[in-house]
N, C-alpha and C positions, 0 to 999 in steps of 0.2 A: 503493499500500499504505500509505504514512503516512497518507494521507486517511482511510483506512478505520480505521485504529487510533485516530487522532483522534476520528473519528465514534463509535466504540464507547466510547471513554473518556469522551467527551462525554455519551452516552446514560446511561452508568453513573452519572455524577455527577448528572444530572438526576433519575434515578429514585431515587437514593439520598438526594437532599435532602428527601423528604418524611419519611424516618424521622430525619433529622438535625434538621429543623425542628420536628418534633412533639415537645413536651416529653414526658418520661416522668414522669408525675405519678398518685399516687393521689388520688382526690377522693372525698369521702363526702357523702351527702345523707341527711336524715331522710325515711323513708318512711311512718313511722306513729308516732303517739303515743297512748298509751291510759292513762287515770287509774284509780286503784283504791285500796284501802284494805289494808293488811297486817293479819294476824290479831292483831297486837299493838297496832293502833291508828294507825299512822303512814301518812299518805297516800304515794302514789308515783306516779310516771308511767314507763310501760314504753315504751321507745324503740327503734324498728328503725332500723338504718342500712343503706345500701348503698353499695358501691364502684363508682362509675360512671366511674372514672378509667381509665387505660390500663396500669397496673402494679398489683402487690400494696401493700397498706398494712398497718400494723401500730400497735400502741399507740394505738388509736383511743378517744377518750374524749369525754365530753359533760359539760359543767358546766351545771347547770340552776339557775337563779335563780327563785325564787318572790318576785314582787313585790306589794306593795300600794301602789298609787300608785307613788311614787318610792322608796319605802323596800324594801330587800331584807329579808325576814322570814326567809327560809331558804334553803338551797341544797342540792341533791342532786348526786350524781356517779354517771355510769355508765361502766363500763369494759367494752368490748366484746371478746369472744372472748379473755378473760383477757390482753389485750394481745398476742395472737397474730396471725399473718397473716390478712388478708381479701383474698382474691383478687379480681380484676376480676369484676364481676357477682354476687359473693356478698353476702349479707346477714347481719347479727349484731343480736342483741337484748340488752337489759339493763334494769335497772330502777334509777332515781334516786329514792331515799327521802328524805322530808322528816321528819327525827327531831323537829323543834322546832315542828311544826304539828299540830293536832288533826284537821283536815279540809281538804278542797280550798276551802272558802269562806273560809279564812284568807288566801288571796291573790287579787289581781286577774288576774294574768297570769303566764305562764312565759317565761323568756328562755333560749334554748338556744346554747350555745358549743361547737362541734364542733372537735376537734383531733385530728391524726393524723401519722404519719411516713410517708414513701415508701420502700419497699424498694429 
């Protein structure tokens, strides 16, 4: 009887290790980026992010640096879902607007820095 109880306990430990060892983390990826111009003349980039982690994330943001060579000429900020929850598998979209640029030709490349918190 003791051997059976020990075997059951051992099996419970083995099967529960997967959930113990797997970190509970939100993780976000950029799934699309589209550029455009606002009606008042500022260039923007519309960014879509997706939570491909295994728990809900929130306070998801993206700092976008517009660079010409090694010089940062402007930056924009996107704040997804108004800082609210983004569940596993969900996507959210926002625009980073460059108020100090006249057009997309004012920069060479964009650098994206995603940040978030795990629920």
